[in-house]
N, C-alpha and C positions, 0 to 999 in steps of 0.2 A: 747480403743476398745478391746484390748487383755484381760483386766481385766473383761470386761462385759461377754466375752465368757468363761473365765477361772473360774469365781467365782461360776459357777453352779456345778462344780465338787466336791468341798468339802462336807463333811458330814454336813447336816443341817436339821435334822428332827424337832427340837423344841428347846426351851430354848435359851441359850446364843448363841449356834452355829447358829441357824436360824436368830437371831437378828443381829449378826455380818455380816453374808454373804448377807442377804437381804439388810442391810444397805449399805454395800460396793457396791452392785450391783446398788442401786439407785444413790449413789454419783458418780459412774463411768459413769452414763448416760450423764454426762456433756460432754463426748468426742465428740459426733456428733454435738451438738450445737457449740462446739469450732471449729470443722472442718469447719462449715459453716461460722462462724465469720472470721476465718483465710482465707478462700477462698475469702471472700469479701475484706479483707485487701490486699491480694496479687494481686487480680485483679485490685484494684484501685491504689495500689502503683506502679505496673509495667505496667499500661496501656500506650499505645503509642498513642499520639494524632494524629499522621500521619497515623496510621494503619487503613485500611478500615474495616468496620464492618464484611464483609464476611471473610476476612483474619483472623481477631481476632477470629471469631466463629469457623472456620475450624481448626485453630491451636489448640484451646482448646478442641474441640470435639474429636480430635484424642487421647487426654489423658484421656478420660472418656468412650466414646462409644466403642472404639476399645478394651480396656481391658474387658469391660463388655461382648461384643460379644464373646470374646475368652474364658473367665473364667466361665461364667454362665453355659454353657453346661457341663463343667468339674465338677463344684460343684454340678450340678444336679446328675451326675453319682456317685460322691462321696457320696452324701446324700442317694442315692438309694442302693448302693452296698457295701459301706465301713462303713459309720457311722450309717446308718439306720435312719437318721433324716427325710427322706421322705418315707412315706408308699408306698408300691407297688400297687398303684391304680392310674387310670387316674385323678381322682379328686384331690388327694394329689399332684400329679405332676403339675396339672394346677394351684392349689392354690399357690404352691411354685413360679412358674413363674409369676403369677399375683401379688405376693408380691415383685417383683423386683429381685428375684434370691437370697434369703437369705440375708447375710450381704452385698452383692454387690449392694443393692438398691441405695446406695449413688452415685454410678456411673450413675444412671438414674436421680437422683435429681440434680446433679451439672450442667448438660447441661441446665436445665431450668433456673438456676441462671445465666448462661452465657447469655441467651437470655434477662433476666431481666436487666442485667448489660448494655446491648447495649442502653437501654433507660433511665437508672438511672442517676440522676444528678451527675456531676463530680466535680463541684465547691465545695470547703469545706463548705461554708455556706449553700448551697442548700442540700448537702449530710447530714449535721447534722439536718437540718429541716425535712428531710424525715424519720429520725429515729423514732420519736414519732408516727406518723400515722402507720408506718410499724409494730412497736411493738404492738400497739393497735389492728391492724388487726390480727396479729399472736396470741395474747393472747385471743382475742375474739373467734377465730376459735378453739383454744385449749379447752376453757371452753365450748363452744357450743358442741364440739365433745363428751365431757364427760357427758353433761347434756341434750342433745337433746332427745326428746320423741321418743318412738317407732313408726315407720312408717313415720318418717320425710324424706323429700326429700334427696336422695343420702345417706341414712343412712348406708347401707352396705359399700359403697365406702369410706365414711369418717371414719368409724370405723376400717375397715380392711386394707385399703390402703392409709389413710390420710397422712402418713409419706412420701409417694412418691411424694407429690405435693408441689411446692415451697411456696404457701401462708402460709403453716404451719411453714415455716422457714424464712419468709421474714424479721422479726424483727432482727434476728441474722445477716442476710446478710446485712441489712441496716446499722447496727452498724459497721460491718467489713468494708464496703465501706467508711463510714465516717472516721473511724480511718485511713484507707489506704490513703485517700486524705489528711488527716492532716499530716501523716508521710511524704508524698511526698512533701509537701509544707512548713513544719515547719522549723524554724531556729534552726540548731543543737546546737547553743550556748545557747539557752534558756533552763531553767530547765524543766524537766519532772514533771508531777503531782506526788504527794506523794503516796506511796504504801499503807500506813496504812488504809485509808478509804476503799480500795478494799479488804484488808485482813478482815476488819470488815464485809464487804458485803459478803465475802465468808463464814464466820461463820454463818451469818444470813441466807444465802441461803441454807447452808447445814442443819441447824436445821429445816428450813421451809420445805425442801424437804422430810426429813425422818419423820417429825411429822404430816404432812398433807397427809394422805393416800388416801383421796377422796373416801373412802369406801361407803359413802352414795350417791355418784353420780349414776345417772341412768345407766351409762355405765362404772362403775368402773373397770370391768374386762378388758377393753381395755386401761387401764393405766398401764398395765403390758407388759412384753416382749418388742417388738419394739415400741409398743404404749407408753412405759414409756418415750421415747424421746420427746413426745409431752405434757408432764405434764406442766401446766402453771407455777408452782413454780420453774421450772428448770431455768427460765430466770435469776433470781436473782443470783443463784450460778454461772451461766455462765459468767455474767458480772464481778462478784467478782474474779473468777479464772483467767479470761482473763487479767484483769487489774493487779492483783497481780503478776502473772507469767511474764507478759510482762514487767512490770516496774522493778521488782526485777531482771529479767534476764539482762536487759540493764545495770544495775549497776554492776552486778556480772561478766558479760562477757567482759566488756570493758577492764579490765587489764589482761584477760586470753585468748589470741588468740588461744592457743592450744585447749581449750575446745570449742571455737567458731568453729574451723575447724572440730572437731568431731561432733558437733551438725549439721553442714552443711551437713556432710555425711548422718547422720540419716534423715535429712530433705529431701535430694535428694532421698532417698530410701523409704520414708514413705508411698507412694502410693503402692509400691510393698509389703511392710510389711503388710499393711492393707488388700490387696487382698489375700495374701498367709497364713496369720497366722491362720485363722479359721480351715483349714485342718491340718496344722502342729501341732496345739495344741494337737491333739489326740495322737501323738507319746510320748511326755513326760508325759502327764496326765495319760495315761493308764499304763505307766511304774511305776508310784508312786501311782496309784489309791488304791490298796489294803493296802500297808503298811502305807500310809500317808493320802491320801485324804479321805478315808472312815473311818478315825478315828476322834474322837472329837478334839476340840481345846486343846492344841496348835499344835498337830501333823498335823492337816489338813492345818493350816496356813503355816507350813514348806513345805508341799507338794504343796500348791498353789504357793508359791514363786519359788520353783524349776520349776514347770510347766510354770510359767510366764516368768522367765528369759530364760529358754531353748527355749520356743516358739519364743521369740523375737530374740534370737541368730540365730535360724534356719531360721526364716523368713528373717532376714537381710542377712545372708549368701546366701540363695537361690536368693534373690533379686539381690545381687552383681553378682552372677553367670549368671542369666538370662540377666542382663544388658550387659554382655559381648558377647551375642549371638544375632542373628536376632530377637529373641523373646523379646528384650528390649521394643519394642513398645507395647507389651501386658501388661506391668506394667507401662506404661506412661513415659518411659525414653528414652533418646537417647542412642544409642549403645556406650559403652565406654570400654576401655581396662581394663582387670582385673589385678590389681597390688596388690602385697603384702603390707600390712600395714607397714608403717615406722614411725619412731619417727618424729613428726612434730616440727618445730622450728617456732618462731614468724614470721620470714621472709618468710619461705616457706609456712607456713600454711595460712597466710593472703595475701601473694603477695604484701606486703608493707614493707618498712624499719621499723625496730623497732623504736618505739617512735612516729610514725605517726598514725593518726586516722585509725581505722580498715576500715570503709567505711562510708563516709559522716560524720565521727566524732562521731558516737554513736553505742552502742552495739545492739540496737534494729534492726537497719538495718543489722548489721552483723549476728544476729541470724536468720533473715529472709533469709539469703543466699545472692545471688547476688543483685546488685542494680536494679533500674527500668529497664524494658524492657529485663530482663534476667531471666532465671531459670523457674521452673515449676510454675503453677498457683494454685496447690492444696497443702494443708499442708501435 
């Protein structure tokens, strides 16, 4: 998500510069579909069979609607008076709110998926059977959105705010729930699927995404910006990246408990980083804008990397600071004591004696953080 916002800063008028940065922007659009898949995984993996639906819903809504209600007005003011992204007119402000509050729209999407989860099949076989129809519905909506004729019912809503509604994401969510139920019930002694097929799928998905621009579609202009997250071809890349990273991480993290502990910290702070990064990006980007970002490649790439790393560091630091205050609830976290980083050991990092399995005997569960019924439900 940080890459999506940062890759518009570099110099890209034409030629190689434009090709590189527009291509990177398209490939980075896999981030939100991955968020939706991971949300389905974590909801299914950590679901409590004894928890009432009302308790489940309220516990999760506090991690999405409360942050949105707090940060959306702040980002509106930032857009009006700091970054200039929102024009000083009632229409521009109304359009910004109608689109979900800039990049915070995900916090309005995820509660809809919580409601869907309440009625979604939980048994592994039923969850996997639900994937195909869900993918067909999502893909059909994505194609129809780009191809629907002028004057079609709900035309403006689908074109301008389609990304706000769960049917456009239901295939990703169904896949995540199916994987989450499988992880919850699988035998940790059994081997995981091979990584190589997913790597191949990633390459195919990347080529498909950057080569099929959909310029001939009736509504091709709405496949850009936030609408780019709804490109039908993004599904292939999402499945490939999710499988490749998930399976490779399991094998890589298992003998590396210190890295697992670091990733657990990033995972716990990820919602805060998502909320805060968009405003913080302006600090490093403007600092290197003239000397680096406004120059052709490769200088613009150096400026991009500096802005990217600095933004992530600032967002993580501010997230940790806010988590130590009563404002922790506004970034979806429980309040925690701010402690200075210290060198982790296998025993202290994992809370288990050296040589014992990290959690349930596999690194996938470790990478996800706590076991079932614990931890946040958003990636």
